[in-house]
C-alpha positions in Angstrom: 2.4 9.7 -26.8 2.5 6.4 -25.7 5.4 5.0 -23.4 7.5 1.7 -23.9 5.2 -0.2 -22.3 2.1 0.8 -24.1 0.3 3.3 -21.4 -0.6 7.0 -23.0 -0.7 10.2 -21.3 -4.4 10.4 -22.0 -4.8 6.8 -20.0 -2.4 8.2 -17.4 -4.0 11.7 -16.6 -7.3 9.6 -16.4 -5.9 7.1 -13.7 -4.5 10.0 -11.9 -8.2 11.3 -11.7 -9.4 8.5 -10.3 -10.3 7.7 -6.3 -10.2 5.1 -4.9 -13.4 5.3 -2.4 -13.1 2.4 -0.3 -9.4 3.2 0.5 -10.5 7.1 1.3 -13.0 5.9 3.6 -10.6 3.4 5.1 -8.2 6.2 5.9 -10.5 8.6 6.9 -12.0 6.1 9.5 -8.3 5.8 10.9 -7.8 9.9 11.3 -11.6 9.9 13.0 -10.7 7.5 15.5 -7.3 9.0 16.0 -5.8 5.8 14.9 -2.9 6.8 12.7 -0.2 6.1 14.7 -1.2 2.7 15.1 -1.5 2.0 11.2 1.3 3.9 11.2 3.5 1.7 13.5 1.9 -2.1 11.6 2.9 -0.8 8.4 6.3 -0.2 9.2 6.5 -4.3 9.6 5.6 -4.7 6.4 8.5 -6.8 4.0 10.7 -6.8 6.7 12.2 -10.3 7.7 11.6 -11.4 11.4 15.4 -12.5 11.4 16.4 -16.2 11.2 14.2 -19.1 10.8 14.4 -22.9 11.2 13.8 -25.5 8.1 12.3 -28.0 8.6 14.2 -30.7 9.9 16.6 -29.0 11.8 17.0 -28.5 15.0 
């Protein structure tokens, strides 16, 4: 079956079985060093606005 965007079930199944060696190694190292809490805290800040900023020329 092909989805509306052209992705077939076969292709999606193959992609689900594909790993990410660099990502897997980074996660393994994070846990080996016991730094998962530091990483979790750092990731929590992504996508959040730090608050209002002053535009150029104001103030």
